[in-house]
N, C-alpha and C positions, 0 to 999 in steps of 0.2 A: 161736074167732076166729083163733088162730095155732096151727099144727101144727108139730111137730118134724120131724126128718128120719127116714127109714126106719130108721136105726141107733138111734133113740130119743133122740138128742141135740137140744138146742135151738139151740146155737151162737149165743149172745147177741151176740158181737162181729162176726159175719158181716154183711156189707152186704146190704141188701134190694134186690131188683130191682123194676122197675116192675110186672112181672107179679105178683110176690109181694105187693107192697103193695096192688095192686088186689084181690087175693083177701082179704087181711086186712081191708081197708076194707069190702068187700062183706059179709064175714062179720060184722064188728062192727055194721054198720048193718042187717043182715038184709035186704039187698036181694033182690028177686026175681031169682033166677039162671037164669030160663028163658032158653034160648039165643035171642039176637037177633043181628042182623047186626052185624059188626064194622065200625066206620066208618073204619078205618085202612088205609092203603095196604100195610102189611106184616102184615096180619091172618093170613096163612098162617104167619107166623113166631112167632105167639103160641102158647105151649104149650097143648095141648088142655085141661089141667087148669085153665087160667086164662081161657080164652076167654069163658065166660059171665060171670065176674066183671068182666073188662075191658069187655065190652059193656055191662053194667048200670051200672058206675061211669061210663062215658062217657055213657050215655043220661041218667044223673042229673046230668050236668054237673060231676062231681067230678074226673074225669081227662080231660085233653085230650092230643092228640098234639103232635108237633113241627110246625114251619112247613111241612115237606115232606109232611105228611099221615101220617107214620109214627108208630107208638106206641113202638117201641124197648123191647120186652118184657124183654130181658136187660140193659138199661142200669140202672145203680144209681140209686136215688132219692136225690137230694140233700136236705139239710135244708130248703132253700128250697122245693123241690117238695112235700115232705111238709107243710110249713106251709100252702101254698096249698090242697092237697087237704082238709086238716082244717078250714080256715076255710070252704071251700065247703060241706063236710058240715054244719058247725054253723051256717052262715049268721050268723056273728058280725059285728056292725057294725064297720066300720073306725072307730077312734077319731078324733075331730076335735081339732084344736088341738095343743098341745105334749104329746108323750108321751115317757116314758122310753125311751131307745133303747139298743141294744147298742153296745159299744165299736167293733165292726166294722160299724156300720150302713151305711156307704158301700159295703161289699163285698156287701151284699144286693142282688140284681138288682132293678131298679125294678119289675118285674112281681110280685115277691114281697113287697116292703116293706109294703104295706097289710095283707096277711095276717099277716105276722110281727108287726107292731105290734098287730093285733087280738088275736092269740093271747097275746102278752105282756101286754097290758092286761087280758085276761081271766084271767091267771094260769095259762094252760095250757102255756106254753112257757118254758123257761129256757135260759140260755146255757151254754156250757162254761166252763172256767176263764178268769178275767180278764174276765168279763162279755162274752164273745165268743159270737156266735150260730153262727159257722162255717157260713155259708150254702151254700158249695159243697162241703162235706165230705159223705161218705157217711152215710146213715142206717143205723144198726145194727139188728139184730133186736130187741135190748133196748130201744133208743130207740123203735122203732116200737110195741112192746108197751106201753110206758109212755104214749106219746102217745095211742094208741087207747083205753086204759083211761081216761085223763084226759078224752078226748072223750066217752066214754059216761057218766062221772060228771057232766060238765058238762051233758049233755043231760037227765039225770035230776034236776037241781037244781030 
């Protein structure tokens, strides 16, 4: 699901790029990684090692691009973006009514709030210190690994 670097290190605190997360998500879900057309305006900037995974996760509706049609392969995945991709992968229903929220709930972008609330209600996502979700902070490799493992466990329940 997740590979280390050529020097054999995992680098748990390093931020995950959008291209890396697409590969991790594709591997975790065992998506068909046959090469398909990339639907993004910056497709030529997506590293070769990630193209099939990016195309397949996009085709599956798990990853989308930015408003300008680009993917931004080297951009870091925020915690909000990760939550949305995982909620899409799991197809978890958005909770209705009053739900427990993170202390920084108002900082979560409106497009990510339903996914964050669904993952929290399902027990799949926790905040950082002080009950903060930290929606705009970078997703680390360790966080991505924990979340993807949680996603697989949830699917197998």
